[in-house]
N, C-alpha and C positions, 0 to 999 in steps of 0.2 A: 618471088614472094615466099615460097616454101623455104628457100635457103635462109632468108631472114628470120623466119620463125624458128627453124632448126638452130641457128646461131644463137638466137635469144634464149632458147631452151637450155642450150649447152652452158651459156653464160650463167643463166639462173641456177642451174645444178651446181656449177663451181661456186657460186655464192652461198648456196645452202650447205654444201659439204666441203670444207676447207681441204685444199690440195694436200698440204703438208701434215695433216693430222688425221687420225682415224676417229670415226664417229664414237661417241661415248654411248654405251648401252644404258638402258634404265637401271640395271643393276649397279653399274659403275656410278651413275648419277646419285643412287641412293646411298652408296658407300661414301661417296665425297660429302653429301649432306651430313652424314653421321660423323665424319672425321671433323667437319668444321664446327661441330657443337663441342668438341673436346678443347680443353685449355692446353694449347701447345703453340710455342712460338713459330713453328713452321707453318702454321695455318695461315698466317698473313700472306705468305707467297702462294699458297694452295687457293686462297680465296681470290687473290688478284688474277691468277691464271684462269680459274674457273669463271670469274665474272667476264674476263675478256672473251673467252670461249662462248659463253652463253650470249654475250652482247653480239658477237659475230653471227651467231645462228639466228637470233631474233632479227637482227638488222637485214641479214641476207634474205630471210624469208619474206619480210616485209617488203623489201625493194623488189623481189621476184613477183610478189603478189600484185604490186602496183603496176609493174611492167605488163604483166599478163592482162590485167584489167584494161589498161591503156590499148594494148595490141587488139583486144576483143571488144572494144567498145561498140562497134557496129555489128557485132555478131549477136543476134537474138537468142541463139542456142547456148551462149556461153553462161556457165554457172561457176562463180568462184568457189573455192575450197571452204572459206569462212567469210563472214560479213561483219567485221567490227564497226562500232560506231566511228564516225568521222574524227579526225584529230587525236587519235589514239597513239601514245608513244610506246612502241614496242622495244624493250631492252632486256637485259638479263634478269632484272628484277621481276619485270612483267612475266617473262617466260617461266621463272620459278613459281611465281604465284599461280599461274594457270596450270602448269604441270602438277603442282601440289594439290590444287583444288580438284582437278580431274581424278587424280590418284585417290583422294579421299572419297570422291563420289563413286569410283569404280575400283575398289581395293583389289579385286581379282586380277586386275591388269598387272599388278606387281609381281605376281606369280607366272601368269600366262604369257607376258610380254617382257620378261626380264632381260632377254637378249636383244630386244628391239632397240634400234638407235634412238636416242632421246629426241632426235629431230622429228621422228614420226610420231613419237608420243605427244610432242608439242603440237603437231598439226591436229591430232585427235582432240587435244585439250582445246585448241582454238574453235574447232568444228563444234565441239560440245558447248563452249561458252558463247560463241557467236554464230548460230546457224543461220543459214540464208533461207529467205522466204522461197517456196516453191512456185 
């Protein structure tokens, strides 16, 4: 039983943090967003790569959250990280919308957490947008 949970945890972490890439920091995310506002032919490729990366993060976190919820459905002490409404589609656009809303609401995060992986900022944004009842 514990081996199965450990294996699922490792698989979940691999889904959250791609093996062949390094996590993007909040500072790098903000720089990329700034670059994408400029009129530059190279931005098409940057936009595609960024969208693919963010889609992977959003999908990985969503799949992991569902797997953990299923695994703990009979555990009365289980509390999910966040509680979105049913049938919500998490993708790169969804991720950007929530990160940006979180940063607008908490501007100090840009200075204090500039070296934090964007994945962790995304989790904070989801927790802020979709808190769970206690």
